[in-house]
C-alpha positions in Angstrom: 130.7 99.8 163.0 129.2 97.8 166.0 127.7 99.9 168.9 128.8 99.5 172.4 126.1 99.1 175.0 127.4 99.7 178.2 125.2 99.0 181.6 125.6 98.1 185.3 124.5 94.7 186.4 125.4 93.9 189.9 123.7 90.4 189.7 122.7 87.3 187.5 122.2 87.7 183.7 119.0 86.3 184.2 117.9 89.4 186.3 118.4 92.2 183.7 115.8 92.7 181.0 118.3 94.9 178.9 120.5 91.8 178.5 117.7 89.8 177.3 115.8 92.2 175.1 119.5 92.6 173.2 119.4 88.9 172.4 118.1 88.8 169.3 121.0 91.2 168.0 123.8 90.1 170.1 126.0 89.4 167.2 125.6 93.2 166.2 126.5 94.8 169.3 129.4 94.9 172.1 128.3 94.8 175.3 130.8 96.4 178.0 129.5 95.3 181.4 129.8 97.1 185.1 129.5 94.4 187.7 130.8 93.1 190.8 133.9 90.8 191.1 131.2 88.3 193.0 129.1 88.3 189.6 131.8 89.0 187.1 132.5 85.0 186.3 128.7 84.6 185.5 128.7 87.4 183.0 132.1 85.9 181.1 130.1 84.3 178.2 127.5 87.1 178.0 129.3 90.2 177.9 132.3 91.2 175.3 134.3 93.4 178.3 133.7 93.3 182.0 134.6 96.3 184.3 134.8 95.0 187.8 133.6 97.5 190.4 135.9 98.7 193.6 134.3 97.4 196.7 130.7 97.1 197.2 128.3 100.3 197.0 125.5 98.4 198.6 127.6 96.6 201.2 127.2 97.0 205.0 130.4 99.0 205.4 129.7 101.7 202.4 126.2 102.0 203.5 127.3 102.8 207.5 129.6 105.3 206.4 126.8 106.8 204.1 124.2 106.7 207.3 127.4 108.9 209.1 127.7 111.4 206.5 123.8 112.0 206.3 124.3 113.3 210.1 127.3 115.1 209.4 127.6 118.2 206.8 131.3 118.7 208.4 132.0 115.2 207.3 130.3 115.7 203.7 132.4 118.4 203.2 135.7 117.0 204.2 134.7 113.9 201.8 134.0 116.3 199.1 137.5 118.1 199.3 139.6 114.8 199.8 137.6 113.3 197.2 138.8 116.2 194.2 142.2 115.1 194.8 143.6 112.6 192.3 144.4 110.3 195.0 141.2 110.0 197.0 138.7 110.3 194.0 138.7 106.9 193.8 137.3 106.6 197.5 135.0 108.9 197.1 133.0 107.4 194.1 133.2 103.8 196.0 131.2 105.6 198.8 128.7 106.8 196.2 125.3 105.4 195.4 125.4 103.5 192.0 123.5 105.6 189.9 126.7 108.4 190.9 129.2 106.0 190.8 128.3 104.5 187.4 129.5 107.7 185.6 132.7 107.3 186.8 132.6 103.2 185.6 131.0 104.1 182.3 134.4 106.3 181.7 136.2 103.1 182.6 134.5 100.9 180.5 135.3 103.2 177.1 139.2 103.5 178.1 140.9 102.3 174.7 137.9 102.4 172.8 138.0 103.9 169.3 136.7 107.6 169.7 134.2 107.5 167.0 132.8 104.2 168.0 128.7 104.9 168.7 127.8 104.2 172.2 124.9 103.6 174.3 124.8 104.0 178.1 121.5 102.5 179.6 119.6 101.6 182.6 119.7 97.7 183.0 116.4 96.6 185.1 113.8 98.9 183.5 115.1 99.6 179.9 114.5 97.4 176.8 115.6 97.7 173.1 112.6 97.2 170.5 115.0 97.7 167.6 118.3 96.5 166.6 120.7 98.9 168.4 123.0 98.9 165.5 120.1 100.4 163.5 119.4 102.8 165.9 122.6 104.1 166.1 122.7 104.4 162.5 119.7 106.6 162.2 120.8 109.4 164.8 124.8 108.9 164.6 125.0 112.1 162.3 123.3 114.6 164.9 125.1 116.7 166.7 127.0 116.4 170.2 126.3 113.7 172.8 122.2 112.8 172.3 120.1 113.1 174.9 116.4 112.0 175.6 113.9 114.2 177.5 110.8 113.2 179.6 108.4 114.8 177.5 105.8 117.7 178.4 103.8 116.1 181.2 104.6 113.8 184.4 102.6 110.7 184.1 101.3 111.1 187.7 100.0 114.1 187.8 100.4 116.3 184.9 102.5 118.6 186.1 104.9 120.3 183.2 108.4 118.1 182.9 110.7 121.0 183.8 113.6 121.0 186.2 112.1 124.1 188.1 108.8 122.5 188.4 109.6 119.1 189.5 110.2 118.7 193.3 112.6 115.7 193.0 114.5 116.9 190.3 114.7 120.6 191.8 116.3 119.2 194.9 118.6 117.0 193.2 120.1 120.1 191.7 119.8 121.9 194.4 122.1 119.2 196.3 124.2 118.8 193.3 125.4 122.5 193.3 125.6 122.9 197.1 122.3 124.6 197.4 123.8 127.5 195.2 120.7 128.7 193.7 122.5 131.3 191.3 124.1 128.0 189.3 120.7 126.3 188.2 119.1 129.2 186.9 119.9 127.8 183.2 118.1 124.9 184.5 114.8 125.6 185.9 112.9 126.3 182.5 114.2 123.5 180.8 112.6 120.1 179.6 113.9 117.3 182.0 116.5 115.1 180.5 116.4 111.8 181.6 119.7 109.7 182.6 118.4 106.2 181.9 120.0 106.3 178.2 122.5 108.6 176.7 123.9 108.2 173.2 126.9 109.3 171.4 130.3 108.9 170.0 132.8 107.4 172.4 135.0 110.3 172.6 132.2 112.7 173.0 130.5 110.7 175.6 134.1 110.4 177.8 134.4 114.2 178.0 130.6 114.6 179.1 131.2 111.8 181.6 134.7 113.5 182.8 132.6 117.0 183.4 129.8 115.0 185.4 132.5 113.2 187.0 133.9 116.6 188.1 130.6 118.0 189.2 129.8 115.3 191.4 133.0 115.0 193.1 132.3 119.0 193.9 129.0 118.2 195.5 128.3 117.6 199.4 125.6 115.3 198.6 126.8 113.2 195.9 127.7 110.2 198.5 124.0 110.4 200.0 121.6 111.5 197.2 120.9 110.1 193.6 122.4 112.9 191.6 123.1 111.6 188.3 120.1 112.9 186.4 120.8 116.4 187.9 124.5 116.1 186.8 123.3 115.0 183.2 120.9 118.2 182.9 123.8 120.5 184.6 126.5 119.4 182.2 123.8 119.9 179.1 122.2 122.9 180.0 124.4 124.6 183.0 127.8 123.9 181.0 126.1 124.1 177.7 128.0 121.1 176.4 127.4 120.3 172.7 124.2 118.0 172.7 121.0 117.0 171.0 117.9 116.6 173.2 115.5 114.6 171.4 111.8 114.4 172.4 110.1 112.0 174.5 109.0 108.9 172.6 111.3 109.6 169.3 113.9 107.5 169.8 113.4 106.7 173.5 109.9 106.6 175.4 110.8 107.5 179.3 107.6 106.4 180.7 107.8 108.7 183.4 106.2 111.4 180.9 103.5 111.3 178.6 104.1 112.0 174.9 101.5 114.0 172.3 101.5 110.9 169.9 99.0 108.1 170.0 100.8 105.2 171.9 99.7 101.6 170.9 100.6 98.3 172.3 100.5 95.5 169.7 101.4 92.1 170.9 103.5 93.4 173.5 105.4 95.9 171.4 105.0 99.6 171.9 104.1 102.0 169.0 103.8 105.9 168.5 102.0 107.1 165.4 102.1 103.5 163.9 105.8 103.5 164.3 107.8 101.1 166.7 109.5 102.9 169.4 113.3 101.9 169.2 114.0 101.9 173.3 111.2 101.9 176.2 112.6 102.8 179.5 110.3 102.9 182.9 108.3 100.2 181.6 108.0 98.6 185.1 105.8 101.4 186.2 103.0 100.0 184.1 103.5 96.2 183.9 106.0 93.5 182.9 108.4 92.7 180.3 110.0 89.2 178.9 111.4 88.0 175.8 108.3 85.7 174.8 105.4 88.0 175.5 107.0 91.2 175.4 105.1 93.6 177.4 101.9 93.4 179.4 100.2 95.9 181.4 99.8 95.0 185.1 99.5 98.4 186.8 96.5 100.0 184.8 96.2 102.9 187.2 98.9 104.8 185.6 97.9 107.2 182.7 99.7 106.9 179.6 97.9 108.8 177.0 97.0 112.1 178.6 97.3 114.4 181.5 93.8 115.5 181.5 
């Protein structure tokens, strides 16, 4: 069964590395693309299904409204209350940053798909497939629940443990997601950070996971002004105990914001770990550049990739 690969791309096909990396196996996967009305015509020959966004989340009007919301806690609360009604929820997520609103569009992109279809939800500008997504899907398809990928033991910047309670950014996102109700984040604090850049699972399970994420985002006073998608993924997995399997960094997805314990090698532009080609590489742009011909090339050597010591 062909896996579905879903990503957002508000721009031209030539600007998105995830699309370029899929080209060797284009006939063996289905691309469901989220884009704007402006760019939809340019993707017509490159995607199997196109989901057009409502409004322009990066447009002048939305950005102006977001600036007003940042200054008014009362207005944020009003938007949250109205946004949880069925009539106004669409308006609410149109006002959200793209990282948050994509969870709503992901579910739209899966509407009508077979509940048993394997699905990848992936970032589009900093993630590449090094292996056929169909092969990856066949390898991990039997694992229970939604498949999530953590960030490893240590941060690439300062060696700090990659736990929600020890990362300033992730802790702040969790607090904003849950409206600073500290008692609700206790189940997250000592857990490894799950990266939101790649999620895998069966369509039916993915849709239910996204439904819970949507509900959580709509209940937050900060979802219109802060990037809370990763906090929402961690909360659904840990706080709501949604059935899931969390794989260690580097097993299937290499999240390069964290270092891994196994030796990391680069051979002819391709990443290997322990002599094995890593199926998916995420956040490579922190270290260098990638193109379909030469693959990856280091250009930012100040980053540490082997050890936090």
